[in-house]
MIMARRO-298200 format. One record per residue (C-alpha): residue in one letter; x, z, y. Coordinates in steps of 0.5 Angstrom, whole numbers, padded with zeros to 4 digits, always signed. Example, Ala and Ser with C-alpha at 12.3 -4.5 7.8 and 13.67 -1.06 7.14 Angstrom:
REM residues 2
A+0025+0016-0009/S+0027+0014-0002/
This chain:
REM residues 1019
M-0018+0072+0017/T-0016+0078+0012/G-0009+0076+0012/E-0004+0071+0010/T-0002+0067+0004/T+0005+0069+0002/V+0008+0062+0000/R+0013+0061-0005/T+0020+0060-0002/A+0024+0057-0008/V+0020+0050-0008/R+0023+0044-0010/I+0025+0038-0006/H+0019+0033-0007/G+0018+0026-0006/R+0025+0024-0003/S+0029+0021-0009/T+0031+0015-0005/Q+0034+0019+0001/R+0037+0023-0004/K+0040+0018-0008/A+0043+0015-0001/L+0046+0022+0000/R+0049+0022-0007/A+0052+0015-0006/L+0056+0018+0000/L+0058+0025-0004/D+0060+0021-0010/A+0065+0016-0006/L+0068+0022-0002/P+0074+0023-0007/H+0076+0016-0006/H+0074+0014+0002/G+0070+0017+0008/G+0063+0015+0010/H+0057+0017+0015/L+0050+0018+0015/V+0045+0019+0020/V+0038+0023+0016/A+0033+0021+0021/G+0025+0024+0021/E+0020+0027+0026/P+0020+0034+0026/G+0018+0038+0019/L+0019+0032+0014/G+0025+0036+0011/R+0032+0033+0015/T+0035+0041+0015/T+0033+0041+0007/L+0036+0035+0005/L+0042+0037+0008/R+0043+0043+0005/W+0041+0040-0002/A+0047+0036+0000/A+0052+0041+0002/R+0049+0045-0005/S+0051+0039-0009/F+0058+0037-0006/R+0063+0040-0011/A+0069+0036-0009/G+0072+0039-0003/P+0070+0044+0003/V+0064+0043+0006/L+0064+0044+0014/H+0058+0046+0018/L+0059+0043+0025/G+0055+0045+0031/P+0056+0044+0039/G+0057+0052+0040/P+0053+0057+0044/G+0049+0053+0050/G+0050+0046+0047/G+0057+0045+0050/A+0063+0042+0047/H+0068+0047+0046/V+0074+0043+0042/T+0078+0036+0044/V+0077+0030+0040/E+0084+0031+0038/R+0083+0038+0036/L+0077+0036+0031/L+0081+0030+0029/D+0087+0034+0027/T+0082+0040+0024/L+0078+0035+0019/R+0084+0030+0017/A+0088+0037+0015/A+0083+0039+0011/S+0082+0032+0008/T+0089+0032+0005/V+0088+0037+0000/A+0081+0035-0002/P+0075+0031+0001/V+0071+0034+0006/L+0063+0034+0007/V+0062+0035+0015/C+0054+0037+0015/A+0051+0037+0023/D+0044+0039+0023/D+0040+0037+0029/A+0045+0033+0033/H+0040+0030+0038/L+0040+0037+0041/W+0047+0037+0043/D+0049+0035+0050/A+0052+0028+0051/P+0059+0031+0052/V+0059+0034+0045/R+0056+0027+0042/T+0060+0023+0046/A+0067+0027+0043/L+0064+0027+0036/D+0063+0019+0036/R+0070+0018+0038/A+0072+0023+0033/V+0068+0019+0028/R+0071+0012+0031/R+0078+0014+0030/L+0077+0016+0022/S+0079+0012+0017/T+0076+0011+0010/A+0082+0013+0007/D+0081+0020+0011/R+0076+0022+0006/V+0071+0025+0011/G+0064+0025+0010/L+0060+0026+0016/L+0052+0028+0015/L+0048+0028+0021/S+0041+0030+0022/V+0037+0027+0028/A+0030+0028+0030/S+0026+0021+0031/D+0021+0024+0036/R+0025+0021+0041/A+0030+0015+0042/V+0037+0016+0038/A+0042+0018+0042/P+0047+0012+0043/E+0053+0015+0040/F+0049+0016+0033/A+0046+0009+0034/R+0052+0005+0030/L+0052+0010+0024/P+0048+0008+0018/V+0041+0011+0018/V+0037+0014+0012/H+0029+0015+0015/L+0025+0020+0012/D+0017+0018+0012/P+0011+0023+0011/L+0010+0024+0004/A+0006+0020-0001/P+0000+0023-0003/A+0002+0025-0010/G+0009+0028-0007/A+0004+0032-0001/A+0000+0034-0007/A+0006+0037-0012/L+0009+0041-0006/L+0002+0044-0005/D+0001+0046-0012/D+0008+0049-0012/A+0007+0053-0005/T+0001+0056-0008/D+0002+0056-0015/G-0004+0051-0016/V-0010+0056-0014/A-0012+0052-0008/A-0020+0051-0009/P-0021+0043-0010/A-0024+0042-0003/V-0019+0047+0001/R-0013+0043-0002/E-0017+0036+0000/Q-0017+0039+0007/L-0010+0041+0007/L-0007+0035+0005/A-0011+0031+0010/E-0009+0035+0016/A-0002+0035+0014/E-0002+0028+0013/G+0004+0028+0009/N+0008+0033+0013/P+0011+0038+0008/A+0013+0043+0014/L+0006+0042+0017/L+0003+0043+0010/V+0007+0050+0008/A+0005+0052+0015/L-0003+0051+0014/V-0002+0055+0007/R+0001+0060+0010/R-0004+0060+0015/L-0009+0061+0011/S-0012+0068+0008/P-0012+0068+0000/A-0019+0068+0001/E-0020+0062+0005/L-0015+0059+0000/R-0019+0060-0006/G-0025+0057-0002/H-0029+0064-0002/R-0029+0064+0005/P-0030+0058+0011/L-0023+0055+0013/P-0021+0056+0020/R-0023+0051+0025/P-0019+0047+0027/L-0015+0047+0021/A-0008+0045+0024/D-0009+0049+0031/A-0004+0048+0037/A+0000+0054+0035/A+0001+0051+0027/L+0003+0044+0030/A+0008+0047+0036/E+0011+0051+0031/V+0013+0045+0026/A+0014+0040+0032/G+0019+0046+0035/G+0014+0047+0041/A+0010+0042+0046/P+0014+0037+0049/S+0013+0037+0056/G+0015+0032+0061/P+0019+0033+0067/S+0013+0032+0072/A+0006+0032+0072/H+0006+0025+0072/A+0010+0025+0065/R+0005+0030+0063/D+0000+0027+0064/L+0002+0020+0061/L+0003+0024+0055/L-0003+0027+0054/T-0007+0020+0056/V-0003+0017+0050/A-0005+0022+0046/A-0012+0022+0047/A-0013+0015+0047/G-0010+0015+0041/R-0015+0019+0038/A-0020+0013+0038/E-0015+0007+0036/D-0014+0004+0029/G-0006+0004+0029/T-0001+0009+0032/D-0001+0005+0039/V-0005+0004+0045/D-0006-0001+0050/A-0002+0001+0056/G-0007-0002+0061/L-0012+0002+0059/V-0007+0008+0059/H-0006+0006+0067/D-0013+0005+0069/A-0014+0012+0066/L-0009+0015+0070/R-0012+0012+0076/H-0018+0015+0075/L-0015+0022+0073/R-0010+0022+0079/P-0013+0019+0085/E-0009+0019+0092/P-0013+0015+0097/G-0009+0012+0102/L-0003+0010+0098/G-0006+0005+0093/P-0007+0005+0086/C+0000+0005+0084/A+0002+0011+0088/G-0004+0015+0086/S-0003+0014+0079/G+0003+0018+0078/L+0006+0012+0074/G+0011+0011+0081/P+0010+0006+0086/C+0010-0001+0083/A+0013+0001+0077/D+0007+0004+0073/S+0013+0007+0069/G+0013+0001+0064/L+0006-0001+0064/G+0006-0007+0068/P+0005-0008+0075/C-0002-0005+0078/A-0004-0008+0072/G-0012-0008+0072/S-0013-0006+0078/G-0015-0013+0081/L-0012-0012+0087/G-0005-0014+0086/P+0002-0011+0086/C+0001-0006+0090/A-0004-0008+0095/D-0008-0004+0100/S-0002+0001+0100/G-0001+0000+0107/L+0006-0002+0106/G+0005-0009+0103/P+0008-0011+0096/C+0014-0007+0096/A+0015-0007+0104/G+0021-0003+0106/S+0025-0004+0100/G+0030-0008+0104/L+0030-0014+0099/G+0022-0017+0101/P+0017-0017+0095/C+0022-0015+0089/A+0027-0021+0091/D+0033-0023+0088/S+0030-0018+0082/G+0030-0024+0078/L+0023-0022+0075/G+0018-0022+0080/P+0015-0017+0084/C+0015-0010+0081/A+0017-0012+0074/E+0017-0007+0069/P+0021-0001+0069/G+0026+0000+0063/L+0026-0008+0062/G+0030-0010+0068/P+0031-0009+0076/C+0026-0005+0079/A+0026-0001+0073/E+0032+0003+0072/P+0031+0010+0073/G+0037+0011+0078/L+0035+0005+0082/G+0028+0007+0084/P+0023+0002+0085/C+0024-0005+0088/A+0031-0002+0091/E+0037-0004+0092/P+0043-0001+0086/G+0044+0006+0089/P+0048+0012+0086/G+0042+0017+0083/P+0034+0016+0084/R+0031+0013+0090/T+0024+0014+0093/E+0019+0009+0095/P+0018+0009+0102/G+0012+0011+0104/A+0014+0019+0100/G+0010+0016+0095/P+0012+0019+0088/R+0018+0017+0085/A+0019+0012+0080/E+0020+0015+0073/P+0022+0012+0066/V+0018+0012+0060/P+0018+0019+0057/E+0023+0019+0050/H+0017+0021+0046/L+0014+0014+0048/V+0015+0007+0046/L+0013+0001+0050/A+0012-0005+0046/G+0010-0010+0049/D+0003-0008+0053/R+0002-0003+0047/L+0005+0004+0048/R+0006+0009+0042/F+0008+0016+0040/R+0015+0016+0036/S+0012+0022+0032/P+0005+0022+0030/L+0006+0030+0030/V+0009+0030+0036/R+0002+0026+0039/R-0002+0031+0036/T+0002+0037+0039/V+0001+0034+0046/H-0006+0033+0045/A-0008+0040+0041/T-0003+0045+0046/A-0006+0042+0053/A-0010+0046+0057/P-0017+0045+0055/E-0020+0043+0061/R-0015+0038+0063/R-0015+0035+0056/R-0023+0034+0057/A-0021+0031+0064/V-0017+0025+0060/H-0022+0024+0056/R-0028+0023+0061/A-0023+0018+0065/L-0021+0014+0059/A-0029+0014+0057/E-0030+0012+0064/V-0025+0006+0064/L-0028+0004+0057/E-0035+0004+0059/T-0034+0000+0064/G-0030-0005+0060/G-0036-0005+0055/H-0033-0002+0050/R-0039+0002+0048/L-0037+0006+0041/T-0030+0008+0044/G-0033+0010+0050/L-0038+0014+0047/L-0033+0018+0043/H-0029+0019+0049/R-0035+0022+0052/S-0036+0026+0046/W-0029+0029+0047/S-0030+0031+0054/L-0036+0036+0053/G-0035+0043+0051/G-0033+0049+0054/P-0036+0056+0054/E-0042+0057+0050/P-0047+0051+0052/A-0054+0053+0056/P-0060+0049+0052/A-0059+0044+0057/S-0052+0043+0055/A-0054+0043+0048/D-0059+0038+0049/R-0054+0033+0052/L-0049+0034+0046/A-0055+0033+0041/A-0056+0026+0045/V-0049+0024+0045/A-0049+0026+0037/D-0055+0021+0036/R-0053+0016+0040/L-0046+0016+0036/A-0049+0015+0030/A-0053+0009+0032/V-0048+0006+0036/A-0043+0007+0029/A-0049+0004+0025/D-0050-0002+0029/A-0047-0008+0026/A-0048-0012+0032/V-0042-0007+0035/P-0035-0009+0034/A-0031-0004+0031/S-0027-0002+0025/H-0028+0002+0019/R-0024+0007+0021/L-0027+0008+0028/R-0033+0008+0025/A-0032+0014+0021/T-0029+0017+0026/A-0035+0016+0030/Y-0040+0019+0025/A-0035+0024+0024/R-0035+0027+0031/S-0043+0026+0031/A-0043+0030+0025/E-0039+0036+0029/L-0044+0035+0034/T-0050+0035+0030/A-0054+0042+0029/N-0060+0040+0023/G-0056+0040+0016/A-0059+0035+0013/R-0057+0030+0018/R-0050+0033+0019/A-0049+0032+0012/E-0052+0025+0012/R-0047+0023+0018/Y-0041+0026+0014/T-0043+0022+0008/A-0043+0016+0013/A-0036+0018+0016/A-0033+0019+0009/E-0036+0012+0007/Q-0033+0008+0013/A-0026+0012+0011/L-0027+0010+0004/L-0028+0002+0006/A-0022+0003+0011/G-0017+0005+0005/R-0017+0012+0007/P-0019+0016+0001/D-0015+0022+0003/R-0020+0022+0009/A-0026+0021+0005/R-0025+0027+0001/P-0025+0033+0006/L-0031+0029+0009/L-0035+0030+0003/A-0033+0037+0002/A-0037+0038+0009/A-0042+0034+0007/R-0043+0039+0001/D-0043+0045+0005/S-0050+0043+0009/A-0057+0044+0005/A-0059+0037+0005/P-0065+0033+0001/A-0064+0029-0005/A-0063+0022-0003/V-0057+0024+0002/R-0054+0029-0004/G-0055+0022-0008/R-0051+0018-0003/A-0045+0024-0002/E-0044+0023-0010/W-0044+0016-0010/V-0038+0016-0005/R-0035+0021-0008/G-0036+0018-0015/V-0033+0011-0012/T-0027+0015-0009/E-0026+0018-0016/L-0026+0011-0020/R-0020+0009-0015/D-0016+0014-0014/G-0018+0020-0019/P-0020+0022-0026/V-0025+0017-0028/G-0029+0022-0032/D-0030+0026-0026/A-0032+0019-0023/H-0037+0017-0028/Q-0041+0024-0028/S-0041+0024-0020/L-0044+0017-0021/L-0049+0019-0026/L-0051+0025-0022/A-0052+0020-0016/A-0056+0016-0020/S-0061+0021-0022/L-0061+0024-0014/L-0063+0017-0012/A-0068+0015-0017/A-0074+0017-0013/D-0073+0015-0006/A-0068+0009-0007/P-0069+0007-0014/A-0064+0000-0012/D-0059+0005-0010/A-0060+0009-0016/A-0059+0002-0020/A-0053+0001-0017/A-0049+0008-0018/A-0051+0007-0025/L-0047+0001-0025/A-0041+0004-0022/A-0042+0009-0027/A-0041+0004-0033/D-0035+0001-0029/A-0032+0008-0030/A-0034+0009-0037/W-0031+0002-0038/A-0024+0004-0035/A-0024+0010-0039/G-0025+0006-0045/D-0031+0010-0047/L-0036+0005-0051/P-0042+0010-0052/A-0042+0013-0045/C-0041+0006-0043/L-0047+0003-0047/A-0051+0010-0046/T-0050+0008-0038/L-0052+0001-0039/A-0059+0002-0042/P-0065-0001-0039/E-0067+0002-0033/P-0074+0004-0032/P-0078-0001-0027/H-0078+0001-0019/R-0081+0000-0013/P-0077-0004-0008/E-0075+0000-0002/N-0072-0001+0005/P-0065+0002+0006/A-0064+0006+0012/P-0062+0003+0018/G-0054+0003+0018/S-0054+0005+0010/D-0052+0000+0005/G-0049+0004+0000/P-0042+0006-0001/A-0036+0002-0001/D-0036-0001-0008/A-0044-0002-0008/R-0047-0004-0001/G-0047-0011-0003/A-0050-0009-0009/A-0055-0005-0006/A-0057-0010+0000/H-0057-0016-0005/P-0063-0017-0009/A-0064-0012-0015/A-0063-0018-0020/V-0056-0018-0019/V-0055-0011-0021/H-0060-0012-0027/D-0057-0019-0030/H-0049-0016-0030/R-0052-0009-0033/V-0056-0013-0038/G-0051-0018-0040/M-0045-0012-0040/R-0049-0009-0045/A-0051-0015-0049/L-0044-0016-0050/L-0041-0009-0052/E-0047-0009-0057/G-0044-0016-0060/R-0050-0020-0058/L-0046-0025-0055/D-0052-0030-0055/R-0056-0025-0051/A-0050-0024-0046/G-0049-0031-0043/A-0055-0032-0039/P-0055-0026-0035/L-0048-0026-0033/G-0048-0033-0032/Q-0053-0032-0026/V-0049-0027-0024/V-0043-0032-0023/E-0048-0037-0020/R-0051-0032-0015/G-0044-0031-0013/R-0043-0038-0011/S-0047-0038-0005/E-0045-0031-0003/D-0040-0028+0002/R-0040-0021+0002/P-0034-0018-0002/Q-0037-0013-0006/T-0043-0018-0009/L-0037-0023-0010/L-0032-0018-0014/R-0039-0017-0019/S-0039-0025-0020/A-0032-0025-0021/A-0032-0020-0026/A-0038-0023-0030/A-0034-0030-0030/L-0028-0026-0034/L-0033-0023-0039/L-0035-0030-0040/G-0028-0033-0040/D-0030-0038-0035/V-0023-0036-0031/D-0024-0042-0026/A-0030-0038-0024/A-0026-0032-0024/R-0021-0035-0019/S-0026-0037-0015/G-0030-0031-0014/G-0023-0027-0013/A-0021-0032-0008/R-0027-0031-0004/A-0028-0024-0004/L-0021-0023-0002/A-0022-0028+0004/A-0029-0024+0005/A-0025-0017+0004/R-0020-0018+0009/Q-0024-0022+0014/L-0029-0015+0014/G-0023-0011+0015/S-0025-0007+0009/D-0018-0005+0006/T-0021-0001+0000/L-0023-0008-0003/V-0017-0012-0002/P-0013-0009-0008/Q-0019-0010-0012/A-0020-0017-0010/L-0012-0018-0012/E-0014-0014-0019/Y-0019-0019-0021/L-0015-0025-0019/A-0009-0023-0022/Y-0013-0022-0029/A-0016-0028-0028/E-0009-0032-0028/L-0006-0028-0034/R-0012-0030-0038/A-0010-0037-0035/G-0003-0036-0038/R+0000-0037-0031/H+0004-0031-0031/P+0008-0032-0025/Q+0002-0033-0020/A-0001-0027-0024/R+0005-0023-0022/T+0004-0025-0014/H-0003-0023-0014/A-0001-0016-0017/E+0006-0015-0012/E+0001-0016-0006/G-0004-0011-0010/L+0000-0006-0012/R+0003-0005-0005/T-0004-0005-0002/A-0007+0000-0007/L-0001+0005-0005/R-0002+0004+0002/T-0010+0005+0002/G-0009+0011-0003/Q-0012+0008-0010/R-0007+0010-0015/N-0012+0007-0021/T-0012+0001-0018/A-0005+0001-0017/A-0004+0003-0024/H-0008-0004-0026/H-0003-0007-0022/R+0003-0004-0025/A+0000-0006-0032/V-0001-0014-0030/L+0006-0014-0027/A+0009-0011-0033/L+0005-0016-0038/A+0008-0021-0033/A+0015-0019-0033/S+0015-0018-0041/I+0016-0025-0042/E+0022-0026-0037/E+0028-0023-0038/E+0027-0017-0034/P+0027-0011-0039/D+0028-0006-0034/V+0023-0009-0029/V+0018-0008-0036/A+0020-0001-0037/R+0019+0001-0030/H+0012-0001-0029/V+0010+0001-0036/T+0012+0008-0034/A+0009+0009-0028/A+0002+0005-0030/L+0002+0010-0037/D+0004+0016-0032/T-0003+0015-0028/A-0007+0012-0034/R-0005+0019-0038/R-0007+0023-0032/H-0013+0019-0030/G-0016+0017-0037/L-0015+0010-0035/A-0015+0007-0043/Q-0015+0000-0040/A-0009+0000-0036/A-0006+0004-0041/T-0007-0001-0047/L-0005-0007-0042/A+0002-0003-0041/Q+0003-0002-0048/W+0001-0008-0050/A+0006-0011-0044/A+0012-0006-0048/A+0011-0009-0055/R+0011-0016-0052/A+0017-0015-0049/D+0020-0013-0056/L+0017-0019-0059/G+0020-0023-0054/R+0027-0020-0055/G+0027-0021-0062/R+0025-0013-0064/P+0019-0015-0069/Y+0019-0008-0072/D+0018-0005-0066/A+0013-0009-0063/A+0009-0008-0069/D+0009-0001-0069/R+0007+0000-0062/L+0001-0006-0063/G-0001-0002-0069/L-0003+0003-0065/L-0007-0001-0061/V-0011-0006-0066/L-0011-0003-0072/P-0018+0001-0073/G-0017+0009-0072/P-0018+0014-0067/A-0012+0011-0063/R-0014+0004-0062/G-0013+0001-0055/H-0019+0000-0050/F-0025-0004-0054/A-0025-0009-0050/V-0018-0010-0049/W-0015-0009-0056/R-0017-0016-0059/L-0012-0020-0053/A-0007-0017-0057/V-0009-0019-0064/P-0004-0025-0063/C+0002-0021-0061/F+0001-0016-0067/V+0000-0021-0072/E+0006-0025-0070/A+0010-0018-0071/A+0007-0016-0077/A+0008-0023-0080/L+0015-0023-0078/A+0016-0015-0081/G+0013-0016-0087/R+0006-0013-0085/H+0002-0018-0087/E-0004-0014-0090/D-0005-0010-0083/A-0005-0017-0080/R-0011-0019-0084/T-0015-0013-0083/V-0015-0015-0075/L-0017-0023-0076/S-0024-0022-0078/D-0026-0019-0071/F-0021-0024-0068/A-0025-0029-0070/D-0032-0026-0068/W-0028-0026-0061/A-0025-0033-0061/A-0032-0036-0063/F-0035-0032-0057/G-0031-0036-0052/A-0029-0031-0047/D-0022-0032-0048/P-0020-0040-0047/Q-0014-0038-0051/A-0017-0035-0057/A-0019-0041-0061/A-0011-0044-0061/Q-0008-0036-0062/L-0013-0036-0068/A-0011-0042-0072/R-0004-0040-0071/C-0005-0033-0073/H-0007-0036-0079/A-0002-0041-0080/L+0003-0035-0080/L+0000-0032-0086/A-0002-0039-0090/P+0002-0041-0095/G+0007-0047-0094/E+0002-0052-0096/H-0003-0050-0091/A+0001-0047-0085/D+0003-0055-0082/A-0004-0057-0082/L-0006-0050-0078/Y+0000-0051-0073/R-0002-0058-0071/R-0009-0055-0071/A-0007-0050-0066/L-0003-0054-0062/D-0009-0059-0061/R-0014-0053-0059/H-0008-0051-0054/D-0008-0058-0051/E-0015-0057-0050/A-0015-0050-0047/G-0008-0051-0043/G-0003-0046-0041/D+0004-0047-0042/F+0006-0040-0045/E+0002-0040-0051/R+0003-0047-0052/A+0010-0046-0052/R+0010-0040-0056/T+0006-0044-0062/A+0011-0050-0061/L+0017-0044-0062/L+0013-0041-0069/Y+0012-0048-0071/G+0019-0050-0071/K+0022-0044-0073/W+0017-0046-0080/L+0020-0053-0079/R+0027-0051-0079/R+0026-0046-0085/R+0023-0051-0089/R+0029-0056-0088/R+0026-0061-0084/P+0031-0061-0078/R+0028-0067-0073/E+0021-0065-0073/A+0024-0058-0072/R+0028-0060-0066/G+0023-0064-0063/R+0018-0057-0063/L+0023-0053-0061/G+0025-0058-0055/T+0018-0058-0053/A+0018-0050-0053/L+0023-0049-0049/A+0021-0054-0044/G+0015-0051-0044/F+0018-0043-0043/E+0022-0045-0038/R+0016-0049-0034/C+0013-0042-0034/G+0019-0038-0033/A+0019-0034-0040/G+0026-0033-0040/V+0027-0029-0046/W+0023-0033-0050/A+0027-0039-0048/A+0032-0036-0050/Q+0029-0035-0057/A+0028-0043-0057/R+0035-0045-0055/D+0038-0040-0061/E+0033-0044-0066/L+0036-0051-0063/R+0043-0048-0064/A+0042-0047-0071/L+0040-0053-0071/G+0046-0056-0068/A+0043-0059-0062/A+0045-0058-0055/P+0039-0054-0052/Q+0036-0056-0045/G+0039-0051-0040/T+0046-0051-0043/G+0052-0055-0039/T+0053-0056-0032/G+0048-0060-0030/A+0042-0058-0024/P+0038-0055-0030/A+0042-0051-0033/R+0045-0048-0026/L+0038-0046-0024/G+0037-0043-0031/L+0042-0038-0028/L+0037-0035-0023/T+0032-0030-0024/P+0025-0031-0024/Q+0024-0029-0017/Q+0030-0032-0014/L+0027-0039-0018/R+0020-0038-0014/I+0024-0037-0007/V+0028-0043-0009/R+0022-0048-0010/H+0019-0046-0004/V+0025-0047+0000/A+0026-0054-0004/E+0019-0056-0001/G+0021-0054+0006/A+0019-0048+0007/T+0022-0043+0012/N+0025-0036+0010/R+0019-0033+0014/E+0014-0037+0010/V+0017-0036+0003/A+0016-0028+0005/L+0009-0029+0007/A+0007-0034+0000/L+0011-0029-0004/G+0008-0022-0001/V+0015-0020+0001/S+0020-0018+0007/T+0024-0024+0010/R+0030-0019+0009/T+0029-0020+0002/V+0028-0027+0002/D+0034-0027+0006/Y+0038-0023+0000/H+0036-0027-0005/L+0038-0034-0002/R+0045-0031-0001/K+0045-0030-0009/V+0043-0037-0010/F+0047-0040-0006/A+0053-0036-0009/A+0051-0037-0016/L+0049-0045-0015/G+0055-0046-0011/V+0051-0050-0006/R+0052-0049+0002/S+0046-0051+0005/R+0038-0052+0004/L+0038-0059+0004/E+0044-0059-0002/L+0039-0054-0006/A+0033-0058-0005/R+0037-0064-0008/M+0039-0059-0014/V+0032-0057-0015/G+0030-0065-0015/E+0035-0067-0020/A+0033-0061-0024/E+0025-0063-0024/Q+0027-0070-0026/A+0032-0069-0032/H+0025-0064-0034/E+0021-0070-0033/V+0025-0074-0037/Q+0027-0070-0043/G+0019-0068-0044/A+0017-0075-0044/R+0023-0077-0050/E+0020-0070-0053/T+0013-0073-0053/R+0015-0080-0055/R+0019-0076-0061/V+0014-0072-0063/G+0009-0077-0063/S+0013-0082-0068/Y+0014-0076-0073/E+0007-0074-0073/K+0006-0082-0074/T+0011-0083-0079/G+0011-0076-0083/A+0019-0077-0083/E+0022-0071-0086/H+0030-0070-0087/
């Protein structure tokens, strides 16, 4: 290293808006009443920074910084503390900040707790504490409200990094820093500070490991150290086992068995020698997995010498888990009578100990409370001891038949001084075995575990080309696991190694797919084109699949020329056999493994569709749809769903999307789940089923954000905005539109941007603002450089024609109808024919409009879809009312209102009610009946109510809607209060009455409209 990078000290607080909002609420309320709040988070997440921000932001009175005094001892009585606070608060509100309160001695915490209990809200004292969440919260603070700090989201961490470095970090360095920091702000800054300017700019290799023991210990406040050798070994074993786990927890039985291998003590039995305490196992179960029974072969018999027999009178059976009942309390000793202080097991065995405070035991799983502390424990351990722990874990896992995890731990147990040639051969053999087992589909393993195995294999591989290939495979598996943040540094490591064209092509393929889901799609397009070029000679089928993915990127960007060029007919190619375990990256594995006809047909059909040769697009795209009916691979099913959407076969798109979703979940492919939900949401939108589209998009958004797919999240936000645009939720529309456009503009997502802008305009139109809607939509649909996405703008034409007709812009409306007529003739949109007739009716003279409206309604009857039919009925009803045909108008408007209420289109239902009132009619939904009272609920509440009325429990409702049970509880409380009901039975009865009323009203309107149409009656 040539020096350290100077990190800017004046950096903004990133990604903490929710926490600052909670702190701001406390500060704003202090002039009126007191309050308390605990800020909890693992070391490095910014607890101190938030407390300092609160202290700087408080202007209403003094700020007191409370500390325990030297040595952590208490130096004031409770009464003196209360007197001081109350005296200060009589003049002005007081904010008391206490940082790192978890480090205080118990007497100090107790004094503070008593003082808080005796303060009333009238005292105008605000207490703001910060505690570390890497250990159990002290009981004195457990009753206080808590604001939790989580690791920064990728966008927040990236913004902090740019702020700290002025944006000078090289892209590859940036990706590795973000991956190593795992969202911990202090660790990210510490890693930046560790690098020299040359390393930060990518001119010199980065140190390995990037997050070393010193950096981790600095942020964690030192390495946790247990009170005994047993506790230290337990911490290290859990930390080591977690390296090969999918989640944050590990199997307690595995840890127990590994400790037995690590610390054997003959003569005392497996429990005594484990360091976990005789019969107690420190909370890991009674000698679990030993095969000997409780304390067998100890020489003492089961709990002999305890004075109670085998855990007699404990109520839990022999040697129950410590921490969960008798035989476990730290002050009682294992299987011993209660007594003052620790007890030692007879026979001079080691003393039973509770689970260390940094660990949590839940059932048969152990985990660290803090991921940072877990990493610190592992990194700061003595190398020999760390390798010994991994060796013990390997022996247990290999004995149990867990090949891949056992081999991983075996590889981590190797190392030490510079290896001799024999050791080098052994490392190479382990690397080859790791790669072979990771590639074996018959070995049960998650994508995340395979990624770890491939990466470790690459680290142990000396050959540059083979190392690059293994890093690429690791990146692919990380992407399938929903971790693009992990895939990027692996790809950077692969790029550092010299490799043949085929290996570099696969790396570019994976890189392009990563950027397609979470980066600038223009960059993704170029990477995928490069991948196709590099793969063309050795893997032409893979090259064709990469080119099709490049067309997807151009499609997302709205670049029609690039899309057409990418879809140009590919040269003939020879078939090839893909390498074992190498089926292509996350989004194209199915296409590469499937016969090349799938890729070819999709490519030909897409190009014909974009060239306007609609007659030539149907057959190849139809073949893609048909092949998907017999497929079970999620990637191929996604292609089938996409082709069905292009053809307007909504049912096939829903079926393909649903099957792709099930297949992705079954395979554990987290990265494909939000994409399958995206196709499902689009299919429901195209079918006019907005509530179902919203349900899929809500789940898709959560999954996309969790798996680091910001581009996919932007598409889901656009769908949510469109779904909310028909409901009475303008704030929801605005929020989703803003978020979607923020990502779309930065990553070049023309399709998502067009959908979001259409949603904003449709919300304007629904709220009776046609001029605003026409202005927004005119930019999207009228010819010119600002026109929206080439495949989406036509969908917004009916809204524009309606808004333009109401705003008096008839010529602009007629400009786009010719293109829309061609689109309707193709049949890719089931609603387009009816919408076209409605558009002509809006622009037609009076003598022709009547027939055109009726034709539109007939087309709606063929296509289905409540919302679009109700819109046509509303416009027809308005037209009839203005021509003084009130009885016919009343029938059409009533039908429109019923349709809008049925699909939850509250803002449009309000328009229908206003029109009915203008006729002097009593609109449905007014009055005091069940339908009217249900009309008071929000769309989300209505969805919950309908599930509850069908007998679903709160948990079942939460699972069906993809929300938490707390959300369901909250909404149900609101529903019960709004409707005045006191039981679920009463609520179900009200829903039944409302549905009956709608059916009766619908039948009446149908008969009335039929009578008008037969008699032609006018009044």
